[in-house]
KEVEX-812534 format. One line per 10 residues: number of its first residue (from 1); their letters; for each residue x, y, z of C-alpha. Coordinates in pm, 1 decimal, decimal comma. Layout:
<nodes>
NUM> a> X Y Z | ...;
</nodes>
This chain:
<nodes>
1> msfavlalic> -2592,1 459,5 857,9 | -2685,3 304,9 1192,9 | -2500,9 152,7 1487,4 | -2630,3 -184,7 1374,3 | -2443,1 -139,0 1045,4 | -2127,7 -35,0 1233,0 | -2154,8 -345,2 1449,7 | -2197,1 -556,2 1136,0 | -1885,6 -400,5 982,2 | -1680,9 -469,4 1296,5;
11> vagaggplla> -1794,2 -832,3 1303,5 | -1728,0 -872,1 930,2 | -1381,7 -720,9 975,4 | -1289,9 -1012,4 1202,5 | -1305,5 -1236,4 895,7 | -972,7 -1095,7 778,3 | -765,1 -1211,1 1077,0 | -950,7 -1544,3 1088,5 | -867,0 -1614,5 724,9 | -508,2 -1493,3 771,5;
21> alprwgppvv> -466,5 -1728,2 1068,7 | -498,9 -2033,5 844,9 | -181,7 -2243,7 870,7 | 91,7 -2223,7 607,4 | -74,9 -2021,9 328,9 | -304,2 -1784,8 517,5 | -361,2 -1477,6 291,1 | -307,1 -1118,5 410,4 | -576,1 -978,9 639,3 | -710,3 -741,6 374,6;
31> vgellagval> -813,9 -1033,0 150,3 | -1068,3 -1152,3 406,5 | -1191,7 -796,6 459,1 | -1240,4 -745,6 85,3 | -1430,1 -1074,9 59,9 | -1650,7 -971,6 352,9 | -1734,4 -648,0 172,0 | -1822,0 -839,0 -142,9 | -2045,3 -1078,8 52,0 | -2230,1 -802,5 239,3;
41> gpmglhwlha> -2255,8 -559,5 -52,7 | -2473,8 -552,8 -365,4 | -2291,7 -862,2 -493,7 | -2419,6 -1064,1 -196,7 | -2663,5 -986,7 82,2 | -2724,3 -618,0 -6,2 | -2666,4 -513,7 354,3 | -2390,4 -262,5 275,3 | -2389,5 2,8 3,9 | -2070,5 187,0 -88,8;
51> teptfaflan> -2267,3 493,0 -202,2 | -2407,6 559,6 146,9 | -2255,0 901,7 237,7 | -2149,0 825,5 596,6 | -2007,2 486,6 500,4 | -1812,6 644,7 212,0 | -1678,7 925,7 433,5 | -1559,5 685,7 705,3 | -1397,9 475,5 431,9 | -1205,6 782,7 313,2;
61> vgfalvmfva> -1082,5 835,8 669,6 | -967,3 474,2 669,0 | -802,6 523,0 328,4 | -600,0 817,2 461,1 | -496,4 622,2 771,0 | -402,1 309,7 573,7 | -177,7 516,1 345,6 | -30,7 701,1 645,4 | 63,0 370,3 808,4 | 207,0 248,3 474,9;
71> gshvpvrdhr> 424,0 561,0 452,5 | 540,5 519,1 810,9 | 668,1 170,1 718,6 | 918,7 310,2 469,2 | 1258,2 259,6 641,7 | 1398,1 603,8 566,2 | 1594,6 622,2 894,8 | 1792,6 304,5 830,6 | 2143,9 436,9 761,9 | 2242,4 106,8 603,8;
81> lltalpvgll> 2014,2 195,0 313,5 | 2257,1 462,3 196,4 | 2509,9 199,8 90,5 | 2240,7 -14,5 -73,4 | 2053,9 278,3 -234,3 | 2236,8 280,5 -573,6 | 2170,7 -89,2 -639,1 | 1811,6 -67,3 -510,1 | 1741,8 242,4 -719,2 | 1888,1 79,3 -1030,4;
91> ravavaavsv> 1668,6 -227,1 -981,4 | 1356,0 -15,5 -930,3 | 1431,5 175,3 -1250,4 | 1490,6 -152,0 -1437,9 | 1151,3 -286,2 -1324,9 | 983,4 39,5 -1429,6 | 1152,7 29,0 -1771,0 | 1038,5 -327,4 -1835,1 | 687,3 -245,6 -1711,1 | 625,5 6,7 -1990,1;
101> pialviahvf> 627,0 -239,9 -2284,0 | 432,2 -494,3 -2076,7 | 171,2 -225,1 -2003,9 | 156,5 -133,7 -2372,9 | 85,9 -493,6 -2468,4 | -181,3 -539,8 -2198,4 | -357,8 -213,2 -2284,0 | -353,0 -301,7 -2655,1 | -472,4 -661,5 -2610,9 | -761,5 -564,4 -2383,1;
111> gtghtvlyav> -837,0 -233,6 -2557,4 | -854,5 -21,6 -2242,7 | -615,9 259,9 -2333,8 | -475,9 274,7 -1977,9 | -110,8 218,0 -2065,0 | 26,5 476,2 -1822,4 | -188,7 348,5 -1536,0 | -85,3 -11,5 -1600,1 | 282,4 87,4 -1613,3 | 250,9 246,5 -1268,6;
121> llssssaali> 71,3 -59,5 -1132,2 | 325,1 -303,9 -1276,0 | 616,2 -101,2 -1133,5 | 482,3 -74,6 -780,3 | 581,2 -264,7 -468,0 | 397,3 -256,5 -135,2 | 623,9 -166,8 155,4 | 330,3 -217,9 393,8 | 305,1 -582,0 281,2 | 668,2 -676,6 217,9;
131> lpvidalrle> 846,2 -522,8 518,0 | 637,0 -709,3 778,9 | 702,9 -1034,0 587,9 | 1078,4 -970,8 599,8 | 1058,3 -900,7 972,9 | 838,4 -1204,1 1042,2 | 1072,6 -1439,0 854,3 | 1376,3 -1268,9 1009,4 | 1548,3 -1239,6 672,7 | 1884,0 -1068,1 657,3;
141> gtpvlrllpq> 2192,9 -1037,8 441,8 | 2311,4 -811,6 161,3 | 2031,9 -910,0 -82,8 | 1765,3 -815,4 172,5 | 1941,8 -486,9 246,8 | 1943,7 -404,8 -125,0 | 1576,8 -497,5 -151,5 | 1464,3 -235,7 102,1 | 1547,8 80,0 -98,3 | 1410,5 -83,6 -412,9;
151> iavadaaciv> 1072,9 -131,2 -242,7 | 1075,7 212,4 -80,5 | 1158,6 394,7 -405,6 | 903,3 198,7 -608,8 | 627,5 242,4 -349,6 | 681,9 615,8 -305,1 | 727,9 694,4 -675,8 | 420,5 498,0 -785,1 | 196,4 650,5 -518,0 | 303,1 999,5 -629,2;
161> alplaidpar> 255,8 909,7 -996,8 | -81,3 733,5 -960,8 | -308,0 1042,6 -941,8 | -140,4 1172,6 -1259,3 | -154,0 837,5 -1439,3 | -515,7 752,2 -1371,2 | -644,4 1068,8 -1540,9 | -383,2 1197,5 -1787,4 | -624,8 1464,8 -1913,0 | -604,6 1632,8 -1571,2;
171> aasagwgala> -235,8 1561,4 -1518,5 | -139,0 1930,0 -1519,2 | -392,0 2041,8 -1256,8 | -339,2 1724,9 -1053,3 | 34,6 1787,8 -1070,5 | -4,9 2127,4 -905,8 | -224,6 1975,4 -636,1 | 31,2 1700,4 -577,8 | 309,5 1956,9 -552,4 | 108,2 2153,2 -295,5;
181> vlacatvlff> 56,6 1841,7 -81,1 | 423,6 1740,7 -108,4 | 536,2 2095,4 -25,9 | 317,9 2099,5 286,0 | 449,4 1757,8 388,3 | 806,7 1883,3 342,8 | 738,0 2189,1 559,4 | 586,6 1961,5 822,4 | 896,0 1741,3 815,6 | 1128,2 2035,0 886,4;
191> alraaerrgw> 892,2 2169,1 1154,3 | 875,8 1830,0 1324,7 | 1252,6 1787,2 1301,1 | 1307,2 2129,3 1459,4 | 1062,5 2043,1 1737,9 | 1239,6 1711,5 1791,4 | 1584,6 1872,8 1811,3 | 1463,0 2132,8 2060,1 | 1318,5 1859,7 2278,7 | 958,5 1974,7 2238,1;
201> lrtmhrlsrr> 840,7 1638,9 2104,5 | 1014,4 1457,1 2388,6 | 851,6 1686,1 2645,7 | 510,4 1638,5 2487,2 | 563,1 1261,9 2477,3 | 644,6 1247,4 2848,8 | 347,3 1466,4 2940,7 | 113,6 1263,6 2721,6 | 233,3 934,3 2865,8 | 219,2 1057,4 3225,8;
211> rkfalelrin> -125,5 1219,8 3199,8 | -275,8 973,9 2945,3 | -358,5 1260,0 2706,4 | -276,3 1084,6 2375,6 | -143,7 1418,7 2251,8 | 72,1 1266,7 1977,2 | -220,3 1078,0 1829,0 | -443,5 1385,5 1841,1 | -184,9 1608,5 1677,7 | -92,9 1357,9 1408,8;
221> lailfglaai> -457,1 1297,4 1320,0 | -517,0 1672,0 1297,4 | -217,0 1712,6 1064,9 | -320,6 1411,8 855,5 | -675,4 1537,3 807,2 | -544,4 1887,1 734,7 | -324,3 1748,3 456,0 | -621,7 1546,3 330,1 | -823,5 1868,5 313,4 | -547,5 2033,8 108,9;
231> aqvgrvsill> -549,0 1730,5 -122,0 | -924,8 1764,5 -170,0 | -894,0 2133,6 -250,8 | -610,7 2053,9 -494,2 | -824,6 1777,1 -648,8 | -571,4 1502,0 -583,4 | -622,1 1179,0 -393,7 | -593,5 1169,9 -16,5 | -364,6 870,5 -64,8 | -83,4 1115,6 -140,9;
241> agfafgvava> -155,2 1317,3 173,3 | -154,6 1007,6 393,6 | 155,7 852,7 241,9 | 359,1 1176,3 234,5 | 286,0 1250,6 600,0 | 363,7 890,8 693,6 | 706,2 917,0 528,5 | 768,8 1248,9 708,9 | 686,1 1089,5 1045,8 | 905,1 789,0 962,2;
251> aigeprrlar> 1193,7 1023,3 880,2 | 1163,7 1192,5 1220,9 | 1110,8 867,5 1406,7 | 769,6 738,0 1507,8 | 739,0 687,2 1886,6 | 638,6 334,8 1982,3 | 339,4 461,1 2177,0 | 212,4 651,4 1874,1 | 272,0 346,1 1655,0 | 62,5 131,7 1890,0;
261> qlfavtegff> -214,2 391,6 1899,0 | -221,4 425,3 1520,4 | -218,3 48,3 1486,4 | -520,7 23,8 1715,5 | -715,8 299,6 1538,9 | -629,7 185,0 1187,0 | -616,1 -192,8 1209,8 | -889,2 -213,8 1471,3 | -1156,8 -11,4 1293,4 | -1089,1 231,8 1009,8;
271> gplffiwlgs> -868,0 2,0 800,7 | -1113,1 -291,0 799,3 | -1398,9 -50,3 734,6 | -1217,7 88,1 429,1 | -1144,5 -254,1 280,9 | -1499,5 -374,6 349,6 | -1628,3 -59,2 177,7 | -1396,5 -125,8 -115,6 | -1517,3 -484,6 -141,1 | -1879,3 -367,2 -140,0;
281> sldlhalghr> -1801,2 -123,2 -422,5 | -1650,2 -383,6 -657,0 | -1869,3 -486,5 -948,3 | -1791,4 -856,0 -981,7 | -2096,3 -910,1 -1201,8 | -1904,4 -727,8 -1473,9 | -1628,1 -987,4 -1446,7 | -1884,4 -1255,7 -1519,4 | -2041,1 -1062,1 -1804,0 | -1700,6 -965,2 -1944,9;
291> paliglgaal> -1462,8 -1258,6 -1891,9 | -1191,0 -1053,3 -2061,6 | -1166,6 -853,0 -1738,7 | -1060,5 -1168,9 -1556,9 | -787,5 -1205,1 -1816,4 | -695,5 -840,2 -1761,1 | -653,7 -893,9 -1386,4 | -450,3 -1210,0 -1440,1 | -233,8 -1037,0 -1701,9 | -163,8 -743,7 -1468,9;
301> gigavlghlv> -66,5 -976,7 -1184,9 | 150,6 -1206,1 -1395,8 | 304,0 -908,6 -1577,0 | 398,5 -749,6 -1244,4 | 564,5 -1069,4 -1122,1 | 756,2 -1114,7 -1448,0 | 867,3 -751,1 -1449,8 | 999,9 -779,2 -1095,8 | 1203,4 -1086,7 -1189,6 | 1424,7 -870,4 -1416,0;
311> prlmgqpipl> 1661,2 -774,5 -1126,9 | 1756,5 -1141,7 -1122,1 | 1987,7 -1042,4 -1409,3 | 2156,6 -806,7 -1159,8 | 2212,1 -1082,5 -904,3 | 1894,1 -1057,0 -699,8 | 1774,8 -1397,5 -569,9 | 1454,1 -1515,5 -737,6 | 1253,6 -1544,3 -410,1 | 1330,5 -1181,8 -319,5;
321> aalssaqlgv> 1258,8 -1064,9 -674,7 | 917,8 -1233,5 -666,5 | 854,3 -1102,9 -314,5 | 914,4 -746,1 -435,7 | 620,7 -781,8 -678,5 | 364,6 -783,6 -395,7 | 118,1 -501,2 -451,5 | -164,1 -361,7 -243,4 | -171,2 12,8 -180,7 | -135,0 128,7 -541,6;
331> pvaaatlgaq> -391,2 -113,5 -698,1 | -635,3 -46,2 -413,0 | -588,3 328,3 -458,6 | -634,4 296,5 -834,2 | -953,1 93,0 -787,1 | -1082,6 344,4 -530,9 | -1005,9 647,6 -746,8 | -1141,9 480,3 -1057,1 | -1467,6 387,4 -883,8 | -1512,8 730,9 -727,2;
341> shllsagepa> -1434,0 930,8 -1042,0 | -1587,1 683,6 -1293,1 | -1264,4 690,9 -1494,0 | -1258,3 311,2 -1515,8 | -1525,9 106,4 -1687,8 | -1754,4 -131,5 -1496,8 | -1554,0 -422,0 -1361,0 | -1210,5 -267,3 -1417,0 | -1157,2 -181,4 -1047,8 | -1227,0 -546,0 -962,9;
351> alilgalvti> -975,8 -651,9 -1230,4 | -710,1 -431,7 -1067,8 | -775,9 -594,1 -729,8 | -757,1 -937,2 -893,0 | -415,1 -846,5 -1033,1 | -299,4 -743,2 -684,3 | -419,4 -1074,8 -542,2 | -216,4 -1261,2 -805,0 | 99,6 -1076,3 -694,0 | 19,2 -1144,3 -327,6;
361> aaasiaahra> -14,4 -1516,7 -402,2 | 318,9 -1519,4 -587,2 | 485,9 -1319,8 -308,9 | 349,1 -1558,7 -45,0 | 507,6 -1855,1 -223,2 | 832,3 -1661,7 -268,1 | 837,3 -1564,1 100,8 | 793,0 -1928,2 198,7 | 1091,0 -2022,6 -17,6 | 1303,1 -1734,5 112,5;
371> ghapparpga> 1224,7 -1829,3 471,7 | 1346,8 -2185,1 409,8 | 1655,9 -2092,1 210,7 | 1972,6 -2276,5 321,1 | 2234,5 -2078,1 511,7 | 2471,9 -1881,5 293,9 | 2827,5 -2001,8 238,5 | 3095,0 -1758,0 350,8 | 3108,9 -1474,0 100,6 | 2801,0 -1596,9 -90,4;
381> davtsrpqa> 2535,0 -1347,9 -191,7 | 2235,0 -1534,2 -57,0 | 1935,8 -1480,0 168,7 | 1974,1 -1598,3 527,2 | 1731,0 -1627,4 816,5 | 1828,8 -1523,9 1166,6 | 1797,0 -1806,1 1420,0 | 1483,1 -1782,7 1626,8 | 1537,5 -1657,2 1980,9;
</nodes>
């Protein structure tokens, strides 16, 4: 891998923000980055190859950082969630319960045998996608408050379950590896909380800011990569290491300076590199040779949207129910793991990404409707938007 290739990746990564900047229906940034990877990879110009060792290693670093940032978006410190947790948990369980028969039907119709994997995919919600949308549209009200724990529970549970679901034959050994990673993340949480209560983190923050040392970023990256190493030894995905540590940091409280630094490192370089690598690894030729895989991706996306509409029976507004179906981290992780371990057949990873794109499209339409919902009547259980400042 050369500096010319790195420069090409950085330029290609700019396609994501440019596509997302389109008025009205601009897709998420990662869509443009995936398309850039497809165009520059074996499917297009043959300039990038996902099997190149340095490229693959840097992509794994980006994968860990993307999942860390996703975990840090889980609003575990919001005390209002405690009152909304029972309803949110019930809705997440209801979506998971409905996802099982849908997954059975899809696996049977397409003859893949991946029922458990599909159930996890259909049940998932992407906190990293949905929470910024809620903030950008300035949505508030009881329905939104009840949506937050639903998303957090679904995202966390599905990310933990994915390494076990994608290879059921190794579920036992992967389970022990997952437990080891989660145990280390729990120990880190208590250690960080103790350091925060004793004022050590505050002292380090002041020193780092005054002397421009970036100590918090250095320490957090060291911990993240250490957890990723434990995940590799335990033969589980680094997605679990990144997400678990992100949740631990969110529970302690992520300093704004650290958040800005992580945003710059992840969104400025490693995140785009990972999604470009993923795009270059997708075998879209298989979709053309096996049109059934296109149907599989569409079925997974539509099935996820339909499954997430079930909480409507519990009073959830339809726009928020459809918004909760947005998926990214879990399908991307499944496609990455499947491609790396050859547990999915040719073209299946691309079908999983296609399913995620279907949910993103549905969520985008739902977000537009939620953002233009009329003000709630007094006492009505409806979505409201805060007036712009």
